Structure formats: C-alpha cells, structure tokens
N, C-alpha and C positions, 0 to 999 in steps of 0.2 A: 490159449488154454484157459479153462475155467476150473477153479478148485471145486466147484459144486457140480461138475460133470457127473452124470449118473454112473459112469463106468468106474469112478474112483472116489467119489465123495464120502463113501462109508469106510474106506480103508484107514486103519490107524496109522498116524504119523509116528515114525521112529519107534521108540520103546514106551510111548506114553499111552494115554487113554483118549486123546482127542483125534478127530478124523481130519482127513485132507479137506473136506468140506468146511470144517470148523476153523482150522488153524493152518492150513496148508499153503498160504500165500507165498512164503519164501521157497518152499519146495517146488511149487508150480513155476515160479519165476526162474529158478535155476534150471529146471527141466526145459522151459521154453528157451532160455538163453543157449543151452546145449543144443537144442533143436535148430535154432537159427545159426549157430556158429559152427557146429561140427556135424549137423545132420542126425543127431540122436533122435530116438523115437519121441514123438510128441505125446508123451504119456508120463506122468510123474511117478507111477508105480515102480518101474525099474530103478529109478533114482532113489526112491524111498528104501528099496531093498539094498541097493549099493550103499546108501547112507548108513544103514544098520551095520553092514560089514566094515565100513570105514569109521565106525564109532562117531558118526556125525550128529548124534542126537543125545540130549539129556532129557529124558521123558519125551514130550512132544516138541520140545524146543530144539532147533538146529544150531549147530556150530557152523557158521557160514563157510569158513575156510575149508573145513572137512567135507561139507556137502558139495561145495564147488569142485573139490578134488575128486570126489566120487563120480562126478559128472564129466571128468576130463578137463576141467577148467581150473583157473587160478583166480583167487579173489584178492584185489588190492586192499590197502588199508582203509579204515573207516575215515572219511573226510566229513567234518561237520563244522558248523559255526561260521566260517569265512565264506561268504557268498561268492566272492570272486574265484576262490580256489574251487569251490563246489562246481561252479559253472565251467571252469577250465577243465576239470576232470571229466565232466559230461561231454563237453565239446571234443576234447582230445580222444576220449574213448569212442564216441560215436563216429567220428571221422577217421578213426584208426581201425584196427581189427579187433575191437573190444565192444562191450556193451556195458550198461550201467544199471545197477539195482538202486532204487530210491527207497529209503526208509521214511515213510510218510505218516502223518496224522490222518487217520481215516474216520475217526469217530467225531463227527461234527455235532452230534446230538448232546454231548455233555454240557451241562450248564457252565457258562464262563469259559468255554473252550477246553480243549484237551491238551494236557501238557506232556503227554507221552507218545512216542512213536508207536504205532500198533499195526502197521501194514507195510507190505513190500509190493512195489510195482516195478516193471521192467521198462526202462527208457528205450524208445525206438528211434527218436530223432529229436533234433533241436533246431529251431528256426533262427534266423538272424536277430530277431527281437527276443530271443531266449525262451520262446514258448516250447515246452517239452511235450512231445507226444509219447504216451506210454501205453503199455498193455496192462490192464488191471485183472489179476487173477480172480478177484471177487466176482466180477461181472462177466469176464471173458471178452470185454469190449475195450476199444481204445479210448483214451481220454487225453485231455490237455491240461498242463499245469503252466501257469504264467510265471514270469520271472520273480514275482513277489513271493512265491511259495518257497524260494530258496532263502528264507529268512530265519530259519531255526526257531527255537522255542519262544523267543521274546515276541510280544505283541498279541499273543493268543489268537492268531489267525487260524481258521480251520483249513484243513487240507494242506498244511505246510510240509516242507521237506526238511527232515532233521539231519539226514546223513546220506552220503552216496558211497557206493562200493563199486569200483570198476571190476569187470569180469573179463578175462581173456582165456584163450585156449592154452592149455599147458603145452610147453615145448617138449620135444622128444628128449632133451637133455635132463630135464628135471625128473 
C-alpha cells in the first residue's frame, strides 16, 4: 500500500490536520500488516476510522498499541539500541506468525545526517546475511535494508533503524 494513493491521500489522519499522504506511514503499515495477517481490507481508511473510535490518535500522531488493537493486532514492546536483540526480534517475528514494524530514519537530506526516526516501514523478510526486505508506504514499493542499518542513532548513517515493534494477531482470549 502507498500512503499517497489517490483514494486516501487526502483523508485526515486521526483527529489532526495532516493527511494520510503527508504523515500516514504508520497507519498504512498497520493496515498492511492487518491485511497480510488476518485478511483485513487493503485500505487504511477503515483503520483510520477504527483508530478514532479506539482513541488511537493524538492529533495526527498515532499511539501504536491502540492503533494495532483497532486493527485486531497486538504490538510488542519497543526494542531499540541493541543490534543483536533487534535482529532477534525481526527473525523470530518473521519466521513466526508475526511481522515487524521498523521505525527508521527516512530523511537523508538533512545536513550532517538525521538524528530522529521519522518513518515507519513494514518488514517482510530477512535473509541469512540479515538483509531486511520491507514495504515502504511512502513509495508503495519494496526495498532492502542491510544489517548495518540496525545501528541506532550513533554514527549518523542515513536510513538507519532506530527501533523495531513486533506485531501479532490478537488472540481470542485477550
């Protein structure tokens, strides 16, 4: 899915003033995860509406746990900093019945590098050499991240991964 899709790019995210086309990367990632995992509609608009009902937004910013729950999913804790742990969460999730959201640095144009995570992508697979294939809601295309992107904020590398969040289907007992 692409956040700039003409069918939803102008829809306001949550209770804010920004549109899916402008700031909808997390919303689109969670909608795509729900589509892949439970067959939900491949459209972020119903999740945007459900997110409002579940109070998943503060303005145009989403509270990831509430947004995931609105989609019928559960979100694991934020894992950051330790490359081995981040890689383990990605591998365990992708080879299990989960998927992973990656909070990444997307703005490589900032002078001296960007020190804030500003984009979400959905991990699709990981190779034996730790190359992560992901779906990018900004472009609607697949891309690859090398193992060196799991380095966190030090080093000022562009397109680095700051944190991972495992996403799984909510069980009937919850």
